[in-house]
C-alpha positions in Angstrom: 77.8 105.0 133.8 78.7 108.3 133.4 81.8 109.7 132.2 83.2 110.6 135.6 82.1 107.4 137.0 84.3 105.7 134.2 87.2 107.6 134.8 87.0 107.1 138.6 86.7 103.1 137.8 89.6 103.2 135.6 91.8 105.1 138.2 90.8 102.4 140.7 90.9 99.3 138.7 94.8 100.3 137.8 95.4 100.9 141.3 93.9 97.4 142.1 95.6 95.6 139.9 99.0 96.8 140.4 98.6 95.6 143.9 97.0 92.4 142.9 99.8 91.6 140.3 102.3 92.6 142.9 100.7 89.9 145.2 101.4 87.3 142.2 105.2 87.7 142.9 104.7 87.2 146.7 102.6 84.1 146.4 104.0 82.3 143.1 105.3 78.7 143.2 109.3 78.5 142.4 108.1 76.1 139.3 106.1 79.3 137.9 108.4 81.9 138.4 109.4 82.7 135.1 106.7 82.9 133.2 104.5 84.5 135.9 107.6 86.8 136.3 107.4 87.8 132.6 103.6 88.1 133.1 103.9 90.3 135.7 106.3 92.9 134.2 104.5 93.1 130.9 101.3 93.8 133.0 103.1 96.1 135.4 104.6 97.9 132.1 101.0 98.3 130.5 99.4 99.6 133.4 101.8 102.1 134.7 101.6 103.3 131.3 97.9 103.7 131.3 97.9 105.0 134.5 100.7 107.9 133.9 98.6 108.6 130.4 94.9 107.5 131.2 93.9 111.2 131.8 95.5 112.4 128.7 94.5 110.0 125.9 92.6 106.8 126.4 92.1 103.6 124.0 95.9 103.8 124.0 95.8 100.2 121.6 95.0 102.2 118.9 98.7 103.2 118.9 99.9 99.9 117.9 100.8 99.3 114.5 98.9 96.3 113.1 100.7 95.9 109.5 103.6 93.5 109.6 105.3 94.9 106.6 105.1 98.6 108.5 106.8 96.7 111.4 109.7 95.2 109.9 110.7 98.7 108.4 110.6 100.6 111.4 107.0 101.2 111.6 106.9 103.3 108.5 103.4 103.0 107.0 102.1 106.8 105.4 103.8 106.5 102.2 103.5 102.8 101.3 100.8 100.9 100.0 99.7 97.4 99.1 98.6 95.7 101.8 95.0 96.3 103.4 96.3 96.4 106.7 97.9 99.7 105.9 94.5 101.4 105.9 95.0 102.1 109.5 98.0 104.2 109.0 96.9 106.4 106.0 93.3 105.9 104.6 94.4 107.6 101.4 96.6 105.0 100.3 94.1 102.4 99.5 93.6 103.8 96.4 96.9 103.5 95.2 97.0 99.4 95.3 97.3 97.4 92.5 94.6 94.8 93.3 92.0 93.8 95.4 93.3 92.6 98.7 92.5 90.4 101.7 94.7 90.0 104.5 94.5 88.3 108.1 97.4 89.3 110.6 98.3 87.9 114.3 101.0 89.8 116.4 101.6 88.0 119.7 103.3 89.8 122.5 104.7 88.7 125.6 102.7 85.8 127.5 99.0 86.2 126.8 98.7 89.2 125.0 97.9 89.5 121.2 96.8 91.2 118.7 94.6 90.2 115.8 93.2 91.7 112.4 91.5 91.0 109.4 90.8 93.5 106.5 90.3 94.1 102.8 90.5 96.9 100.1 88.4 96.9 97.0 89.3 98.7 93.5 86.8 101.0 91.5 87.4 103.2 88.7 89.1 105.9 90.0 88.5 105.3 93.9 88.7 102.2 96.7 87.1 101.0 99.6 88.4 99.2 102.6 87.3 97.5 105.9 88.8 96.2 109.1 88.4 94.8 112.4 91.5 94.5 115.1 91.5 93.5 118.3 94.0 93.6 120.9 93.7 91.1 124.1 95.0 90.1 127.1 94.0 86.5 128.9 91.9 87.3 132.3 94.4 87.6 135.1 92.9 86.4 139.1 92.2 89.2 141.8 94.0 88.7 144.7 93.2 90.6 147.8 95.8 92.2 150.2 96.8 88.5 151.8 97.7 87.4 148.4 94.8 85.1 148.6 92.5 84.7 145.1 89.1 86.5 145.6 87.8 84.5 142.7 87.3 87.6 140.2 89.1 88.1 137.1 90.4 91.1 135.5 91.1 91.4 131.9 91.7 94.1 129.2 90.7 94.4 125.6 90.1 96.8 122.5 88.7 96.6 119.2 88.2 98.8 116.3 85.8 98.2 113.4 86.8 100.4 110.4 85.5 101.5 107.0 87.6 103.0 104.6 87.2 105.0 101.2 89.8 106.9 99.1 89.5 108.8 95.7 92.0 109.9 92.8 91.5 113.8 93.1 93.9 113.7 89.8 96.5 111.2 88.6 98.9 111.8 91.0 97.1 112.8 94.5 94.7 111.1 96.7 92.5 111.9 99.6 91.2 109.4 101.8 88.8 109.0 105.3 88.3 106.0 107.9 85.3 105.8 110.3 86.0 103.4 113.0 83.8 102.3 115.5 86.0 101.8 119.0 85.5 100.0 121.9 87.8 99.5 125.1 87.2 97.1 128.2 88.8 97.4 131.8 87.9 94.7 134.1 83.9 94.7 134.1 83.8 98.3 132.7 83.7 99.2 129.2 83.4 102.3 126.7 82.7 102.9 123.1 83.2 105.9 120.7 83.6 106.8 117.3 87.0 108.2 115.5 88.0 109.1 112.4 91.1 109.3 110.1 92.0 111.5 107.3 95.1 111.2 105.0 96.4 112.3 101.8 99.1 110.6 99.6 100.7 112.0 96.4 102.9 109.6 93.9 105.4 111.3 91.6 107.4 108.7 89.4 109.4 107.0 92.1 108.6 109.0 94.6 105.8 108.6 97.5 104.4 110.9 100.1 102.1 110.3 102.7 100.0 112.4 105.3 97.6 111.4 107.8 96.0 112.6 111.0 94.9 109.4 112.9 92.7 108.7 116.0 90.6 112.0 116.1 87.7 111.6 118.5 87.4 111.2 122.4 86.6 108.2 124.4 84.5 109.2 127.7 86.9 112.4 128.9 90.1 111.6 127.4 91.1 112.2 123.8 91.7 109.3 121.5 95.4 109.0 120.9 95.2 111.3 118.0 98.9 111.1 115.9 100.2 112.7 112.7 101.9 110.9 110.4 104.5 112.2 107.6 106.3 109.8 105.2 108.3 109.4 102.1 109.2 106.7 100.1 111.4 106.1 96.9 111.3 102.7 94.6 114.1 102.2 92.5 113.7 98.5 90.8 113.6 96.2 93.6 114.7 98.4 96.1 112.2 100.8 98.4 113.7 103.0 101.1 111.3 104.5 103.2 110.7 106.9 106.5 108.1 108.3 108.7 107.7 111.0 111.2 105.2 110.4 113.9 103.7 113.2 116.4 101.3 112.1 119.1 99.6 115.3 119.4 97.8 114.5 122.6 101.0 113.3 124.5 103.0 115.5 122.7 105.8 112.9 122.0 107.9 112.3 118.6 108.9 109.0 116.8 111.1 108.7 113.7 111.0 105.4 111.8 113.0 104.8 108.5 113.5 101.3 106.9 114.1 99.6 103.4 112.9 96.6 101.5 114.5 94.8 98.6 112.3 92.2 96.1 114.5 89.0 95.2 113.1 87.5 91.9 109.9 88.2 93.1 109.3 85.5 95.2 111.7 86.9 98.4 111.4 90.4 100.4 113.9 91.0 102.8 113.5 94.2 105.2 115.1 96.0 107.9 114.5 99.1 110.0 115.0 101.1 112.9 112.6 103.2 115.3 113.7 106.3 117.1 111.3 106.8 120.1 111.9 107.7 123.7 110.1 104.4 125.2 111.0 101.9 122.1 113.8 102.8 120.5 115.4 99.7 118.3 115.8 97.6 115.0 113.2 95.9 113.2 113.1 93.1 110.6 111.4 90.5 108.8 110.9 89.2 105.4 107.9 88.4 102.8 107.1 85.2 100.7 105.2 85.7 97.9 103.8 83.0 95.6 101.6 84.2 92.9 98.8 85.9 94.2 99.4 84.8 98.2 101.8 86.4 100.2 103.3 85.6 103.7 104.9 88.4 105.7 106.9 88.2 108.9 108.3 90.8 111.3 110.5 90.7 114.2 110.4 93.8 116.5 112.3 93.7 119.8 110.8 96.0 122.6 111.5 96.2 126.2 107.7 97.0 126.9 106.7 93.9 125.2 109.6 91.8 124.8 110.7 90.5 121.4 107.3 90.2 119.4 106.6 88.1 116.3 104.1 89.5 114.0 102.8 87.3 110.8 100.2 88.6 108.3 98.8 86.4 105.3 97.7 88.2 102.2 95.6 87.2 99.3 95.1 89.3 96.3 92.8 88.8 93.6 92.5 91.1 90.2 89.9 93.8 90.4 86.9 93.4 87.8 87.3 96.9 86.0 84.9 98.5 84.1 85.6 99.3 80.6 86.0 103.1 80.1 83.9 105.2 77.8 86.1 105.4 74.2 87.5 108.9 74.1 87.6 111.2 71.5 91.3 111.4 71.8 93.8 109.6 73.9 92.3 107.8 77.2 92.1 110.8 80.1 93.8 110.4 83.2 90.5 108.9 84.8 90.5 106.1 82.4 93.8 104.5 83.0 94.2 102.5 86.5 95.6 104.5 89.4 98.8 102.3 89.5 99.9 103.0 86.0 99.3 106.6 85.6 103.1 106.9 86.6 104.9 107.1 83.1 106.4 103.8 81.9 110.1 103.0 82.2 111.7 104.5 78.5 112.8 100.6 77.8 109.0 99.7 77.8 107.7 102.8 75.7 107.8 103.0 71.9 110.7 104.8 70.2 110.4 108.1 69.2 108.3 108.5 65.8 109.9 108.4 62.8 108.7 108.3 59.0 107.3 104.9 59.9 104.0 104.5 61.8 103.9 102.7 65.2 101.9 99.8 66.0 101.0 97.3 68.5 99.9 93.6 67.6 97.6 92.2 69.8 97.1 88.3 70.3 94.1 87.3 68.0 91.2 85.7 70.6 90.5 82.2 69.7 87.1 81.5 68.1 86.5 77.7 67.8 90.1 77.2 67.7 92.8 75.9 70.3 94.5 78.9 72.3 97.8 77.4 70.9 96.7 77.6 67.6 95.6 81.4 68.1 99.0 82.1 69.7 100.7 80.7 66.5 98.4 82.5 64.0 98.9 85.6 65.9 102.7 85.4 65.6 102.7 84.7 61.9 100.5 88.0 61.8 103.1 89.8 63.9 105.9 88.4 61.7 104.3 89.4 58.5 103.6 92.7 59.5 107.3 93.4 60.4 108.6 92.0 57.0 106.2 94.7 55.4 108.6 97.3 56.5 106.0 99.5 56.7 105.5 100.1 60.4 107.9 100.0 63.6 106.1 97.4 65.7 106.7 97.4 69.3 108.4 94.5 71.1 106.6 91.6 72.6 108.0 91.9 75.9 106.8 95.6 76.2 103.6 94.6 75.5 103.3 92.1 77.6 104.7 94.4 80.7 102.2 96.5 80.0 99.3 94.1 80.1 100.7 93.0 83.0 100.2 96.2 85.1 96.6 96.3 83.6 95.8 92.6 84.9 94.7 91.8 81.3 95.7 88.9 78.8 96.3 89.9 75.6 93.1 87.8 74.2 91.1 90.0 76.6 91.6 93.3 74.5 89.5 92.9 71.2 87.4 96.4 71.4 88.5 100.1 70.7 88.3 100.9 74.5 91.1 98.5 75.4 93.0 99.2 72.6 93.2 103.1 72.8 94.3 102.5 76.5 96.8 100.1 75.7 98.5 102.0 72.6 98.6 105.2 74.8 100.5 103.6 77.5 102.7 102.3 75.0 102.9 105.9 73.1 102.0 103.8 69.8 99.9 105.5 66.6 98.0 102.2 66.0 96.9 99.0 67.5 95.4 95.6 65.6 93.2 93.8 67.5 91.1 90.7 65.9 90.0 86.9 66.3 90.7 84.0 64.2 88.0 81.2 64.0 87.2 78.4 61.9 84.8 77.7 59.2 84.1 74.2 58.6 87.4 72.4 57.9 89.3 76.2 56.9 90.4 79.3 59.1 88.8 82.8 59.2 91.0 85.8 60.3 89.4 89.3 61.2 91.6 92.4 62.4 90.8 95.9 62.7 93.3 98.5 63.3 92.3 101.3 65.6 93.8 104.8 65.6 95.1 105.7 69.3 94.8 109.4 68.7 91.0 109.2 67.5 90.0 106.0 69.2 88.6 105.1 66.1 88.7 101.8 63.4 90.9 103.1 60.7 90.4 99.8 58.7 89.1 96.0 58.7 89.7 93.2 57.1 90.0 89.6 57.0 91.5 86.5 55.1 90.6 82.9 54.8 92.5 79.4 54.5 91.2 76.4 53.7 93.7 74.0 55.3 97.0 74.6 57.8 99.3 74.8 55.2 97.9 77.8 53.8 97.9 79.7 56.7 101.1 81.7 56.4 100.2 82.7 52.6 97.1 84.0 54.1 98.4 85.9 57.0 101.3 87.5 54.6 98.5 88.8 52.1 96.4 90.3 54.9 99.5 92.1 56.3 100.6 93.3 52.5 96.8 94.6 52.4 97.1 96.8 56.0 100.5 98.1 55.2 99.0 99.0 51.8 96.1 101.0 53.3 97.5 102.5 56.6 100.3 105.1 56.5 
């Protein structure tokens, strides 16, 4: 079928179906009046909108925001990151995600209209990739003749998009991204497919994040896709995030503004609220997020004159990325060797104090080798206390160390080599890092330590100490700490 044929069929179908839906009103039975009326109101709105703008842009379903978090904060999505479903709003922000993630969402509109989406984001060193599939569907409606009798034919509408994403860091703050999309639209028995593109920029500076994206580049048949320019900014201070988007529908020459906020309570509950300013569908939005470890559930309520009160749900599952170890640097770790999510400065409360006469040092937990994790933790605490008691070093607080390791998604015992020690030391702004192992030899214990110079990335000092029985461990650790203090200045 040619593009002209498709255009003519689409226009004719819109006219015929509105006539058939009008017949619904004239022949419906009273007991079904409420449900049928709702269905007809929606279908009339949907099809009139399609007729008015069908000759201007096609695949209008691409304008619907899939992300439940974005819907809850007023359709703001250009400058927020985290959920995989956000990749269709700004392809550059997937690289700012903190973990690999997978999401499934379901948005319920009036009567039998639904939107579903599955998506995933995968992080690599300095770049990320994503994949999503979304679909808008409507239950088939019977077609009536001029007398109000069913013809035995059915009419339906559906749209789908399969999107592949890639984003990368240009430097520690700036990212770029691209989506390539396979788009399909079905109207009755007629269908059309095409390829579209999204591009985007992302910028993170301290507690601020900015986003700019140009979405739905391409054509479907004779019509342009519903291209849109999104520009947004967000600010995050502790648990509060405030955000805003400006959206320009470039083909239809319409603009929208969204504002919103969310507040994290005890790292579990996140209430959200927003407001959307748009010619056809202005109004308040709201939602809530529930997070339990690596699983989260988001809900959004969006009232709309066109679609009715919509209820939107999204399930998100995050899992730690398998990060490659960076090459040992000649100096402190470069930007490319630090994950994107931790390239911004750490809070002052986490950083080491300014240099004094004492060298700054971090003592990591000793890795267990043939001993229990509890024993390794206890011996590590003995070593840390002994290092403090030498009064030779300014030892970083254990709380600060835990915060850094949490951001890096590492356990302390995962970091026993020079590369990892340099990365953590650079983030904590300390000069030295102590790593090592504790194991058993027969009935006794052996403690091995290495002191890493963060500035050079080299091992500054190595030593070991043994204890024949548990009662001798404290004395052995004290001796080891004293030798470290004598050899490291």
